N, C-alpha and C positions, 0 to 999 in steps of 0.2 A: 504493500499499499504506499502511495506517496506520502511523505511525511516532510513538513517544512518547519525548520528549526528557528524559533524566536531568538533574538538578540537585543539585550542581554539574556542571559539564561545561566543557571547553576548559582554558585556562591557570589554573593556581593563580597565586597573587599573586606567589611568588618568580620563576617562569618569566616571567609578563607583564612584571614589572620589569626582568629581564634582557634580554629580547627588545627591549623598547621603549628601553632604554638603548644597547643594541648599535646600533640603527638610528639614534637620535639622534646618538650619537658618530660613527658612520660618515659623517654628513653634515657634521659639524663639523672632523673631522680629514682631512688627506689620504690617511692611511694607518692602517688600524686592523686590529689582529691579534687572534685570540681563540686562546687556548691550549686545545686540543681544542674539542669541540662543545659550544657554549653550553648547549643542552638536547638530550636525546636524542630527537629527531625529524628525519628526512632533509629533510623538506618546509620545515620552519621554517629549517634550516640553509641549505639551497639559496636560500631567499628572501633570508636575511641575505647570502649570497655576491653575490647580484645586487644589492644594496645597497652593495657594496664591501668587506664583511668578508672578510678573510684567515684562513683557518683553518690553525693550525699543529698538526700531528700526524704520526705515523709515526715518531717517535724519542722518546727520554726527554725528559722535560719541561725538565729543566735544560739539555739540549742544545739546545733549539727557542728558548728565551727569547731568547738574543742576536740571533735572526733579526727581532726587533721593534724593533731599536735605531733604525730610521728613521720610526717611527711611535708609535701608542699600543697598549699591550697590555692586552686584557680577561680577566680571570679569570671563568670562568662561574658558573652559580648552584649548582653541586653543592658547592663548597668546594674547599680545596686546601691543601696543607701549607704551612707558613710558609716554608719552604726556597725556594718558587718566588718569594715576594716579595723574600727576601734575595738571590736570584740577579739578579732584575730590577734591584734598587738597585746590585748589584756592576757589574752590565754598563751602568748608566746608562739603563735602559729605563723610560720613565714608563708606569705602569699604572693600571688602575682595577679595583677588586674588586666583582664583581656578584653574590656570595655570596648566596643566598637568606637574608632576615632570620631565619628559623626555624632554618635550618641553622647559621647563625652563632651563634645562642643556644645551641644544643646543643653546637657546638665549644666556646664559653667555658665551659659548664658542665662540660665533660670536662676541660678545663685545671684547672678550680677542683677539681674532685672527685679527680683523680689526684695531687693533693698529699697526700692523707691516705688515699687507698683505691686497691687494685687494682680494675681495671674490666674486666669482660668485655663485648666489644662484638661485636653480630651484625651482620654486614656482607657486601656482596658484595665478595670480594676483587678489588682491581684497579679497583674504582670510585674516582672522585674523592673522594666524601664520606668512603667508607672510608679511603682514603689519608690524608686530611686529618686524620681521628680519630687513626689509628694513629700519625700523626707527632708527635702532641701529648707523648706521655710514653711512656717504658719501661715503665709501670705499666698500659698498656692493652694488652689481649690479645685477639687476635681468636678468636671463638667458632668451632669447628668441631665438627660433630655427632659425638659419642661420644668426644670427647677432652677434656672439661672437667676430668675427675680428673687428668689429665696436664699441666695448665697450672701454670707455677711461681709459683702465688699463695699467699702466706702469710698474707694477710688473711682473717680469719674472716667478715668482712662485705663482700666485695667489691660492687660496683655493677653491676647487669646494665643496659646501653644498647644502643641499636641505631641503624642507619642509617634515615633518617627514611621511606625508600621501601620498608621491608619489609613483607610481608604479616602481617596478624593471625594467620594460622595458623603461619607461620614463627616468629613472636615466641613464641606459646604453646608451641611445640614446643621452643624452645630453653630458654624459661622452667622447663619441667618438668625438663629434665637439669640445669640449673644450681642449682636449689633441691634438687634430690636429693643434689647433691654439696656444696653450700653452703646448708644449710637458712636460715642468717642473711643470705643475699644481699639486698641492697636492690634492689629491683626499680624501674627508672626507664625502662624499655623501652616505647616507644610510636612508632608512625608519626606524621608530621606531620599535623596537623588536615587538610589537603587530601587527602592519601592516605588516612587513616581515613575521612572522610566518603564519598570514592567507593565504598570496600571495604563500608561499611555498608549501601550502597545495595543491594549483592548479596542482602542478607538481606530486603529490603523491596520487591521488584520488584512492580509492579501485577499483580493477579491474572491479567488478561486476557492478558499478553504470552506468546507462545510462541517467541520468538527473542530474541537480544540481539547487537548488534554493539558491540564494544569498540574504539574508535579509539585508535591509538597504535602506536609503533614497536615492533619486536621487540628493539630495543635498549634500550628503556625499562624499568626496574625497575619503576616504579609501575604502568605499563601491564600488564605482564605479572602482577603481583600482582593486580590487578583482574579481569583474565581468569580466573585461577585460581579467584579466590574467587566469581566468578558461577557457573563450571562446578561448583564444589563445593557451593554453596548451592542451586544450581537444576539437579539432574541430569536432569530431563526436558527442560530447555530446549535448543534449537538455539542454539549460541554459536559466534561467529567473533571473531578479533582481525584487524583489519586497519588499514593506514596511511591509506588513502584509498578513494574509490570505485572505483579500478582493481583495488584488491585484493579488493574485495567483489564484482566483477562475476562471477567463477566460482561463486558462490554465490548467485546471484540465483533460481534455480529453487527452491532449498530454502528461502530467505526466503520467497518468495510462498507456499510450502505451510505456512510457520509464521508468518504474520501474525496479530495486529500485533507489529512490532519495536520493542525497546528500544534507543535509541542512548545510548550511554554512551562515555566517553573517560578516558584517562589524563591527567596534568596537562601534557602537552607538546603537544597536538593544538591547532593555531590556530584561532581562532573562522571563519576563512574555510573551513577544512576542513570544520568541523562542518556550516557552511551548505550546501556542496556536496554533502556525503554525505546529508544530510537531504533535499535536492531530488531526489538520485538514488534513495534509497529510496522517497519518495513517488511516483516516477514508475513504480516497477514494478508 
């Protein structure tokens, strides 16, 4: 079956750096721990575990950190509250911060902006990047649809920011509500360039494609944002989201009937997964 490969595809720069560093450090240190998943992709995490990485999860972060006292602790690409580093220092745990450089810049901007402004933050509650942002200042408030007018904001010009993996549609919807309540709000909300570039592809698919496969985990916010964007912008297209070729198999007949297929991915799908899936699709 004819398969057209999107560009960009596979890892973004921040994920690539985090995964490569996690592998490199796993070879250098006898024991390497990661606080929660380094990226939201089960295949990638499984691969890193085979390389020796020990994943710490299942409890509150501050309770997990002391478990890494006999090794090196890694903080993943999504960012984290400063309290995690303070706890590691307190417990004598050596750590390395693998936060995506772009996420780091946004968190630093939030730290500076919150000194003079209230900030309305659009994010996925409980996501590590969102937790990191909200931990910076009591002047940063999580946006929840329909409640902007109830936020304890006194600033007439609050700043609107967002998690870097939010969809353009989600941002636009929140923007409308925020500006209706705070007409002088300062709009600085945008997804990261890697997320935005993928979502922009959904508006410019090749004219001859009749189906699309969006690779990535159901736990990946940027993958789900891309999947929803493709469906919204191309209502006549047959679209599926899948982690790998095994999750594509149940849709093989439908894909054959809707060839050619456009292969896309979120920012956490590994190059080897892309290659395997491409070969599988081309074999149909």
